N, C-alpha and C positions, 0 to 999 in steps of 0.2 A: 435188434439192429437199428442203428440210427437212420432216419429218413434220408439224410444227405450222404450216406456212405457211398452210394452209387456215383455221386458226383466226384468224390475223392478218388474212387477207383478208376474213373475214366482218365486214362493217361495217353491214349493213342495220339490225340492232337499235339500234346506236348512233345511226344517222341518224334513226330514228324517235323515239328518246329526246330528241334535240336539238330536235325539232319539238314536243315535249310531248305526243306522241300514243301513247306506248308503253302498251299495255293489259295487259301480262302481269306476273306476279310481284308484284302489288299486295299490300301487307301488311295483313292483318286483325288488329285488336287485340281486338275482342270480337264474339261471334256470338250474336245472339238469334234466328236463324232468318231471318225475312223482312227484318229490318233488322240491319245489321252496322256496327261501328265500323271504318272503313277509312281509314287514314292520317289519323287524328285527327278524323274527322267521321262522322256517321250517314248511311248510304247504304241505299236499298232494294236488296236483293239479288235481281236478276232474272237470275241466271246460275248458280245453284247446282243440284247434283243431289240436294240434301237434300229429296227430293220430299214427304215427309210432315212435314218440319220437326222431326224428332225429335232432332236433335243437341243441342237445348237443353231437351229434355223432362226434368223432374225424375227420373222413374223410370229413364230411361236413364243419367243422370249418377250417380244413386245406385248403380245396379248396377255401374257401372265402378269407383266408389270402394270398394265392398264387396269386389270381386274384387282390387283392388290391396292392400287390407288383408289379405286371406286368402292370396293367392298371390304377392305381390310384383310387381315391374315386368315380369318376363319369365319364359319357361320354360327358357331357357339350353340349348336343344337342339332337334333335329328331332322331329317326331311319332314317327318311326321308332324313336328310341332313348329319350331321357329327357324329351322335350318334350310328352308327352300328359298333360293334366289332365282331371279329370272334367267340367269345363265344355265341353271340346271334344266329348266323346262326347254330352253332354246336348243341345248345340245341333245336332249332326248328327242325332240322333234326332228332335228337334222339327221341324227344317227338312224332313227327308224326309217326315214325316207331313203337314206343311203343304202340301208340293208334290205329295203323292199318289204318292210313289215309295218303293221298298223301302229305299234307303240313301242316305247323303250323305257326302261327304268335304270337310273344310275345307282351304283353302289360305291361305297368309299374305297374298296379295293377289289381286285379281281378275285382274290381268295374268298372274300365275304360273299361274292355273287353266287358262287356254287353253294356255299353254306346257307344262303337264303332261298335260292330257287328250288333246289332238290327236295329238302325236307318239307317245304311248304306245299309242293304239288303232290307228293306221294304220301298216302295215308295208310293206316293200319289195314291189313288185308289186301293191299295192292302190291304190285311187283315193281322192283327197281332192278334193272339189268345194266351192268356196267363192264366196260373193257378192263381187263386186269392191269393194263399199263396206263390207265387214265391218270391225269395230273393229281397231285396231292390235294388240291382244293376240291376236286370231285370226290376223292376218297373221304375227305373230311365231311362233305355234304352227305354222302351215302351213310356214313357212320351215325350222323345225327338222325337221319331218317330211320335207320335200323333201330335206334333206341326207342322209336315210337312203334315198334313191332311191324315195320314194313318188311316184306320178304325181299331180301337182297341176294341177288345172284350175279356171278361174274363169269365172263367167258374169255377164252384165250385171246391174246392180243391180236386185234384186227383180223380175227379168224371167223369168217362168216359161217363156215360149216359148224363151228362150235357154238356160235350164237344161235343158229337154227336148232342145234341139239338142245340147248338150254331152253329155248322158247317152246319146243315141242312138248316139254314136260309140264308146262304151266297150263292153268285153266284159261282157255281162250276168251272166256267171257269177262274175266277180271281185268281191270285197267292195268296198264304197264307203261313204264317210262324207260326207254333205252337211252343211256348217256354215253357219249364218246367224245374224246378229243377230235377235232377236225384235222389238225396237224399235231402229231404227238411230239411232246416237247423234248424228249431225249433223243430219239432217232430221226425225227423229222419226217416220218412216214405220213402219208395222207390216208385217212380212213377210207375203206371201201364203201363209200356212201350209197351208190346205186343198189348194191345188194342189201345193205342195212335197211334202206328205205323199203325195199320189197318185203323184207322179213317183218318190218314193223307193220306194214299194211295188212299182211296176212295174219297177224297175231294180236290185233287190237292194241297196238302200242303207239305211243307218241315218241317223238325223237327230239332230244336236246343235244346240241353240239357245243363244245367249248372251242371257239375259234381264236383263242389268244394268240396262237402262232400262225394263224391263217389269214386274218384280215390284214390287208396291205401287202400280202405275200402271194396269194393265189386267188383265182376267180376274176371275173370281169371287173377291171378297174380296182382290183384288190378287195373285192367284196366277200371273199372267203370261200369256204368249202362248198356250201350249197350252190353258190354261183359257179364254181369250178365245174360242177357236174350238171348245170341247168336244172337244179332240184330245189330252187328257192321256195316253191309252193309246197314242197313235200316235207321240208324240215320245219317242225312246229316252233321250236325256240332255238335261238343262238345266243350264247353268252360270250363275253370276252373281257379284255382288260385295256386300260389306257397306258400301261407301263411299257408297251413295246412299240408297235407302229405309231401310236398316238402320242408318244413322247411325254407322257405325264404319269399320273397315278389315279387309279380308280377302276371301276368295273361297270358292266352294263349287261342287260339282257333285252332282246327284242323278240316280239311275237304278237299274237292276237291281242287286241286292246283289252278284252274282258279278262284274259289270262294275266296280262301285265298288271291290270288293276287289282286283281285278287292277290298277286304277289306283293304289291305295294301295301296292302292292308294286313298281311299276315306274316311276312317274312321277318323273323326276329333280327337277323343280321342287318336288315335295312332299318327297321323301326328303332332299334336301340343303339345305333351307331351315329356318331356325328357325321353330318353330310360332307360330301367332297368339297374341298376348299375352293374358293373362287378362282385362284390362280391356276390350280390344276385343271379345273373345268375349262377355263378360257384357253389354256395351252392345248388341251385335247381338241377343242373346237377348231382352233387354228390349224392343227395338224390334219384334221378331217378336211378342212377347206383346201389345204395344199394337196392332199391325196386326190380330191375331186378335180382340182385344176391341173395337176401334173401326174396323170396316171402312168406316164412313162417311167416314173420312179420305180414302179413295181417291176417292170421289165429289166431295169438296171440292176435291181437287187437280185433277181433270179439269175441274170446273166453273170453277175459277180460271183455268186455262190457256185454256179455251174463251172466257172473258170477254175476255181480251187478244187471242186469235187473231181473234175476231169483230170486236173494236173496230179492230184494225189493218187487217184486210182491208177493212172498211167504209170506212176512211179512204183506201184506195187503195194500201196497201203490198203488195208481192209477198211474201205469206206462204205458206210451204209448208203445204198442208192436212194435217190430222191430228186425232187425238183423244187425244194423250198429253200429258205435262207439258212437252214441248219445243215452242217456238214460234219457228221460224227466220224471219228477215226478210232476204230476198235483196236485196242492194244492187249486186252485180255489178262492184265496183271496189275495189281495195285502199285507195286514198287516201280514198275516200268512206266506207268502213267505219271506218277509223281516225278520221276527222273526226267522224262521227256518234257513235262510241263516246265521244270526248272530250267532246262537248257534252252527251251524256246523263249522263256521269260528273260533269261540273260541275253538272248539275241534280240530282244526288243519286241516280242510278240506275246500278247496275253490270250490264253485259251482257258477253257473250263475243264476241270478234272472231275470225272464221274467214276467213283469206285464202289466196291461192294460195301454195305448191302444196298446202296442206292441204285445200283444196277446188278443184275445176276452175275455170279462168277463166270468169267470168260467173256463178259461184255464190258469190262472196264474200258473207258475211252477218254480221249480228249474230244470234247464237243466244241467245235468251232461254229461260229455263225457270223454272217456278213451283212453289210449295209449297202444301200444304194449309193452312198457317198464314198465308198472305198474306190480308190483309183487303181488302175492296172499295176502301177509300181508297188502299191501296198500288197496286192494279191500275189504278184509274182515273187515278192520277197518272202511272203508266208510260205508259198510252195517250195521255194529254194531252201529255206531253213528247215522245213519239215523233212525234205529229202536228205539234206546234209546230216541232220541230227538222227534221222531214222536209220541211216547207214551206220552212223557212229555207234548207235545202241543195238544194232543188229535186228531192227524191226523190218527193214527191207534190205535187199541185196544191193 
């Protein structure tokens, strides 16, 4: 059999395209935050992770331009050798202070952060315990660790009883790392951190949170999941990304200085990757400064998402409960999800379609997410069109 045969046999995307229902890889021409120019027309963006709407903020854009003028387009090497500039160090110091940790390390992407941190810290004969619904970046990191003969175990999604069951079967004396999303990217649920921390303490385990969808969204001043529960000193490491709240590209991990220093010298995805570009670092730093200066943006984001969540729930939609920027609407069928996406898109609203096998059968959804910069008129239009189209398709009465 030819190696490429599976490529030629993959026809599902082409079939959906022919039906005019393909929702992926749509081309954005201009981005104003809550409204984008998409394929030649203005569309309300109800599917972005640009939670505070800072990608279009003048201060963020100006910082990126200044960095481009000063440092050029790239660093032409890894941080380990020739790729470190003073902006990298400055952002690490500011982010560590913001998150209340001793030290921080920047990675070139959020995905690479998990691939660097997890297999670097967990070694052969040690335990790695992971939530079954963790982000794909964590899954990739756990698989790299597993290839080094790490004992990998998974527990039911955000189910602390199952985590306790898993931990009870392990050797208490052996080191363990429990890894979880802080805010889960698909459903927007917040991890049951108090219980997770209690179990970690009782079972000789360290805790690593991925706060990609939490920083700028929950916690005091948007400081994330540990801050939300007043458990900053109980969470050992927090990693995240700059591609959401921080309006840029890159990743980071914060924690004890000695641990961060170890990761810096042993994480392959850090050592062998070109360092984050000057403009992306400068943009992220400007976004961090705005978050510190304007913490009210966090409340605006949460209130905006709540307005839509409450409106859709009241209308009869199956909405996953939560208090983050993510508002998922469960439809339970691939075809229905594609059709509703298309009708909303034609009405000038962009959402994200999650279908099987990306989500379990019966959990197919339109995942919407909102920004601090959405206005009430945007949000009310989204609710009105969801209700109109939901009735038309028989999703609600």
